[in-house]
C-alpha positions in Angstrom: 75.2 60.8 113.0 76.6 61.5 109.5 80.3 62.2 109.2 81.8 65.2 107.3 85.3 66.6 106.8 84.6 70.1 108.0 81.8 71.9 109.8 81.7 75.7 110.0 79.1 76.8 112.6 77.6 79.9 114.4 78.4 82.4 111.6 76.8 85.8 112.1 75.9 85.6 108.4 76.3 83.0 105.7 76.0 85.0 102.5 74.9 82.1 100.2 74.0 84.1 97.0 71.6 81.2 96.3 69.2 82.2 93.4 68.7 81.9 89.7 71.6 80.1 87.9 72.1 82.9 85.4 73.6 86.4 85.6 71.7 88.4 88.2 70.3 91.8 87.2 68.4 94.7 88.8 67.0 93.9 92.2 68.2 90.3 92.0 71.7 91.6 92.7 70.6 92.8 96.2 69.1 89.4 97.2 72.0 87.6 98.8 70.0 84.8 100.5 71.6 85.3 103.9 71.4 82.7 106.6 71.8 84.1 110.1 73.6 82.0 112.7 74.2 79.5 110.0 76.4 76.4 109.4 78.1 74.8 106.4 79.1 71.1 106.2 81.8 70.1 103.8 82.6 66.7 102.5 85.6 66.0 100.2 85.7 69.0 97.8 82.0 70.0 98.0 79.4 71.7 100.2 77.4 68.8 101.7 74.8 70.8 103.6 74.1 74.4 104.5 71.5 75.8 107.0 70.9 76.5 110.6 72.0 74.2 113.5 73.5 71.5 111.4 74.3 68.3 113.4 77.2 66.4 112.0 80.3 64.6 113.3 83.2 66.5 111.7 86.9 65.9 111.5 87.4 69.6 112.1 85.0 72.3 113.3 85.4 76.0 113.0 83.4 78.3 115.2 82.6 81.4 113.1 80.9 83.4 115.8 81.0 87.1 115.1 82.1 86.5 111.5 80.6 86.1 108.1 81.0 83.3 105.6 80.9 84.1 101.8 81.8 82.5 98.5 85.4 82.8 97.4 85.9 85.9 95.2 86.0 85.4 91.5 88.2 87.8 89.6 87.0 87.7 85.9 89.4 90.1 84.3 93.1 89.9 84.9 96.3 90.1 82.9 98.0 87.7 85.2 101.1 86.6 83.3 103.6 89.3 82.5 107.1 90.3 83.4 108.5 93.6 84.4 107.0 96.4 86.5 106.3 100.0 85.6 106.5 101.8 88.9 108.5 104.6 87.2 105.4 105.6 85.4 103.7 106.7 88.7 106.1 109.5 89.2 105.6 110.6 85.6 101.8 110.6 86.0 102.1 112.6 89.2 104.2 115.2 87.3 101.5 115.5 84.7 102.8 113.4 81.8 100.2 112.0 79.5 100.0 108.3 78.4 101.5 109.3 75.1 104.4 111.0 76.8 105.0 107.9 78.9 105.0 105.7 75.7 107.6 108.0 74.1 109.8 107.7 77.2 109.8 103.9 77.1 106.8 103.1 79.2 103.3 101.8 78.5 102.2 98.5 77.1 105.3 98.0 74.9 107.6 98.1 77.8 105.7 95.1 79.3 105.7 93.4 75.9 109.4 93.7 75.6 110.0 92.4 79.2 107.5 89.5 78.7 109.1 88.5 75.4 112.5 88.3 77.1 111.3 86.3 80.1 111.5 82.5 80.2 108.5 80.4 81.0 110.1 79.6 84.4 110.5 83.3 85.3 106.9 84.1 84.2 105.7 81.2 86.2 107.4 82.3 89.4 106.4 85.9 89.0 102.8 85.1 88.3 102.6 82.5 91.1 103.6 85.3 93.5 100.7 87.3 92.3 98.3 84.4 92.6 99.5 83.8 96.2 98.6 87.4 97.0 95.2 87.1 95.4 94.5 83.9 97.4 95.4 85.6 100.7 92.9 88.4 99.8 90.2 85.9 99.1 90.3 85.2 95.3 89.8 81.5 94.7 89.0 81.6 90.9 90.2 84.0 88.3 90.4 84.6 84.6 93.8 85.2 83.0 94.4 86.9 79.6 97.4 86.6 77.3 98.2 89.8 75.4 101.7 90.8 76.3 103.3 88.6 73.6 101.8 90.1 70.4 103.3 87.3 68.3 102.4 83.6 68.2 105.5 82.4 70.1 105.1 84.6 73.1 101.2 84.5 73.2 101.6 80.7 73.4 104.3 81.0 76.0 101.9 83.1 78.2 99.0 80.6 77.8 101.3 77.6 78.5 102.4 79.3 81.8 98.8 79.9 82.7 98.0 76.2 82.1 100.9 75.2 84.4 99.7 77.6 87.0 96.2 76.3 86.8 97.5 72.7 87.2 99.7 73.5 90.2 98.2 76.4 92.1 95.1 76.4 94.4 93.5 79.3 92.5 91.5 78.0 89.5 92.4 79.9 86.3 90.3 80.2 83.2 92.3 81.4 80.2 91.5 84.0 77.6 93.3 84.7 74.3 94.0 88.4 73.9 96.5 88.4 71.1 94.6 91.5 69.9 95.7 93.6 72.9 97.7 96.1 70.9 99.2 96.5 67.4 103.0 95.7 67.3 105.0 98.7 66.3 106.3 97.1 63.2 102.9 96.6 61.5 99.6 98.2 60.9 96.2 97.1 62.4 95.0 95.3 59.3 98.2 93.3 58.9 98.2 92.3 62.6 94.5 91.4 62.5 95.2 88.9 59.7 98.0 87.4 61.7 95.8 87.0 64.8 93.1 85.4 62.6 95.2 83.2 60.3 98.2 82.2 62.5 97.4 82.7 66.2 93.8 81.6 66.7 94.2 78.1 65.2 97.3 77.5 67.3 96.0 78.8 70.7 92.5 77.4 70.7 93.4 74.4 72.9 94.8 76.6 75.6 91.8 79.0 76.1 88.1 79.1 76.7 87.6 82.7 75.5 88.8 85.1 72.8 89.1 88.9 73.7 90.0 92.0 71.7 90.8 95.6 72.7 88.2 97.4 70.6 89.3 101.0 70.9 90.1 104.0 68.7 93.7 103.7 67.5 93.8 100.0 68.4 91.3 97.6 66.8 88.2 98.9 65.0 84.8 97.4 65.5 85.1 95.8 62.1 88.5 94.2 62.9 87.2 93.2 66.4 84.2 91.5 64.9 86.5 89.6 62.4 88.7 88.4 65.3 85.9 87.4 67.6 84.0 85.7 64.8 87.1 83.6 63.9 87.5 82.8 67.6 84.0 81.5 67.8 84.6 79.2 64.8 87.4 77.6 66.9 85.3 77.2 70.0 86.3 80.3 71.9 83.6 82.4 73.5 83.8 86.1 72.7 84.7 88.8 75.3 85.6 92.4 74.5 87.4 95.3 75.9 84.8 97.9 75.1 84.5 101.7 75.1 87.3 102.3 77.7 88.7 105.5 76.2 86.0 106.6 73.7 82.7 105.2 72.6 83.5 103.0 69.6 80.3 101.0 69.7 82.1 98.1 71.5 79.1 97.5 73.8 76.8 97.2 70.7 79.3 94.7 69.1 79.3 92.6 72.3 75.5 92.3 72.1 75.5 91.6 68.3 78.2 89.0 68.4 76.9 87.1 71.5 79.8 88.0 73.8 79.6 86.6 77.3 80.9 90.0 78.6 81.9 93.5 77.7 84.6 94.9 79.9 85.4 98.5 81.0 82.4 100.4 79.4 83.5 103.7 80.7 82.2 105.6 77.7 79.3 103.3 76.5 76.1 105.0 75.6 72.6 104.2 77.0 71.3 102.7 73.7 74.1 100.2 73.5 73.9 99.3 77.2 70.2 98.6 76.6 71.2 96.2 73.8 73.6 94.5 76.3 70.8 94.2 78.9 68.4 92.6 76.3 71.1 90.0 75.4 72.2 89.5 79.1 75.8 90.5 78.2 77.6 90.9 81.5 79.2 94.2 82.1 82.6 93.6 83.8 83.5 96.8 85.5 87.1 97.6 86.4 87.2 100.5 88.9 90.9 99.9 89.7 91.7 101.2 86.2 90.5 104.8 86.4 91.9 104.8 90.0 95.4 103.9 88.8 95.2 106.1 85.8 94.2 109.0 88.0 91.0 109.7 86.0 88.4 111.2 88.2 85.6 109.5 86.3 84.1 106.0 86.9 81.5 103.9 85.2 78.0 104.8 86.4 77.2 101.3 87.7 73.9 102.5 89.2 72.6 103.5 85.8 73.9 100.3 84.3 72.2 98.0 86.9 69.0 100.0 86.7 69.0 99.5 82.9 69.1 95.7 83.5 72.7 95.0 82.6 74.1 92.2 84.9 77.3 93.6 86.4 80.5 92.0 87.6 83.6 93.5 89.2 87.2 92.6 88.5 90.7 93.9 89.3 92.1 94.3 85.8 95.4 93.2 87.4 98.2 94.4 85.1 101.4 96.4 85.3 99.5 99.7 85.0 96.9 98.6 87.6 98.7 96.3 89.9 96.1 95.2 92.4 95.3 91.6 93.5 92.5 92.5 96.0 88.8 92.1 95.1 87.9 93.7 98.4 89.3 97.0 97.1 87.1 96.6 94.0 84.0 96.2 96.2 85.0 99.4 98.0 85.6 101.3 94.8 82.3 100.0 93.4 80.4 101.4 96.4 82.3 104.6 96.9 82.9 105.6 93.2 80.3 103.8 91.1 77.1 104.0 93.1 76.7 100.3 93.9 75.1 99.0 97.0 77.3 96.7 99.2 75.0 93.8 98.2 75.3 94.5 94.5 79.1 94.8 94.8 79.4 91.5 96.6 77.1 89.8 94.0 79.3 91.3 91.3 82.4 89.9 92.8 81.2 86.4 93.3 78.2 85.0 91.4 78.0 87.4 88.5 81.8 87.3 88.1 81.5 83.5 88.0 78.8 83.8 85.3 81.1 86.0 83.2 83.6 83.1 82.9 81.0 80.3 82.8 81.9 79.0 86.2 78.6 79.6 88.0 77.7 75.8 88.1 80.7 75.2 90.4 81.6 78.5 92.2 80.2 81.9 93.0 77.6 80.9 95.5 77.3 78.6 98.6 74.9 75.8 97.7 74.7 72.1 98.2 76.8 70.2 95.7 78.9 73.2 94.7 82.7 73.3 95.1 83.6 74.3 98.7 85.4 77.6 97.9 84.6 79.6 101.0 85.9 82.6 102.9 85.5 83.3 106.6 85.7 87.1 107.0 86.4 88.9 110.3 83.4 91.1 109.8 80.1 91.2 111.8 78.1 91.6 108.5 78.8 92.0 104.8 78.4 95.8 104.9 81.8 95.9 106.6 83.6 94.8 103.5 83.2 98.2 101.8 82.8 100.1 105.1 86.1 99.2 106.9 88.9 100.3 104.5 92.5 99.5 104.2 92.6 96.0 105.8 92.3 92.4 104.6 89.1 91.1 106.1 89.8 87.5 105.2 90.5 85.3 108.2 90.3 81.9 106.5 90.4 80.7 102.9 88.9 77.3 102.1 89.5 76.0 98.6 87.8 72.7 97.5 87.3 71.9 101.1 90.9 72.5 102.2 91.8 75.2 104.7 94.6 77.0 103.0 94.9 80.2 105.2 
């Protein structure tokens, strides 16, 4: 009898998400390829076998009777590394103050930029590690992390160096994105800062990141400036991503399709014509329901329309000081309750499609032979319970690269 390191058996459901090795769209997002009463055999870091009634001699066996087994969550949009919190803004929001009011009173993004600039690499590492630990306990085994709270070369590099150290030392795998174009520093205008991002930053940060992102929004970076930044990033080997149409429709979704972005994120105000363009180019729509929730905006992306148009959809937390959430289970719940997604679509969006949006689908995002053994055992009788049973952490065990961590 063949020997394996770990055998998980008797699971009510193994939600494999086996299927096409590309972003899933339309009805594909509802096909989770579930194995009832299934087993998974793990050898070294990888899935050795998966199916029913597997017979292996194992160093350790886990009986998952009454539980489900799913891929580790992939969180494809976070602002992981920052310093300082902004809990004082919550009270101001509840009293009716606008974002502009909060900015004038010392809050907003520039509060975080100031705190992050002051923080040492060691402090940023420890604070961000704590966030990663929380993410892991809630089932996130892979994430993307953006820079963007430095807004100058020195501090953007500092953030990216911290992310590199975290990726080397923490169990959660981190893919880095350069977001130097997150805001315009107070001391310069958008054109001046765009030139700095292009001429000074991108050549220096290219070895620290896989992706280049930009906040394409009215009053921040125009579509023209965004295109210039993303085009320069492509020249240096960074794949384009874009914060698009979060506050107003600037045509960010259209730019994402035209420039060959892997994803366009937010999309709260994107129009149907531009979403159609994204669908034709298979640009992934990364939706961030935690953002309107934390901003107290009673309006969410119509994910139902987006999926029906053929846009492959992913979900992410948008973890940042204004949306401080490390739990992808909550995103699944918001996706179902606020954005019209089915539980199957939301789970696909939080695992396989999320992996596609950071080019990790060859290793994570589904449970298949030869893939990295990033696995969650959830204390649920079926996957519908993830959005159905609210306010708890359903994760019982986290297995990362074959190691039982929790």
